[in-house]
C-alpha angles and dihedrals in degrees: 000000000000125000127193119187122197142160101077121138148135115296140161127251111280095026126120131232133178123216124203132200121192118205127204139168103052143030104301096202091062090060134087107223127205145177125221133173139204123200122202112283091004136105119258111266137196116253107171147332137199137196118117087343138019126242127193137191112246089244093063104031111126093017106059128054123195122203142163137210107207090188091058097036087233136136121202137195115195108199120194135180090017118202132201089252086065091068107119146108105280117214131191119215139182144195133180112258090244093065135054106214127083102246105165125059133182127210114275130255119213123236118189120187117193123204 
């Protein structure tokens, strides 16, 4: 499986941004997909995941929306009302629905939110 995230950039606080992650190598619909982020000097943290249901970190709930298009093998993260604290490298990740650990990671895409 290969993942490629894109869509990062420099935005101002309050702006919106949509990240995409393309998936290849296996049957996309069999995989749980997720977004993680890592800010400078901080640990990587969970942001959101999607399979049968969606899950969000409390810090992004109500502002971020995860979705997937199984026909396009693509995962999305719509980020609204961005805050400077959202500044981080964002990574997409995947694991087969039969396992519980995140085994596949893409390269990160940088989101910078200025105040």
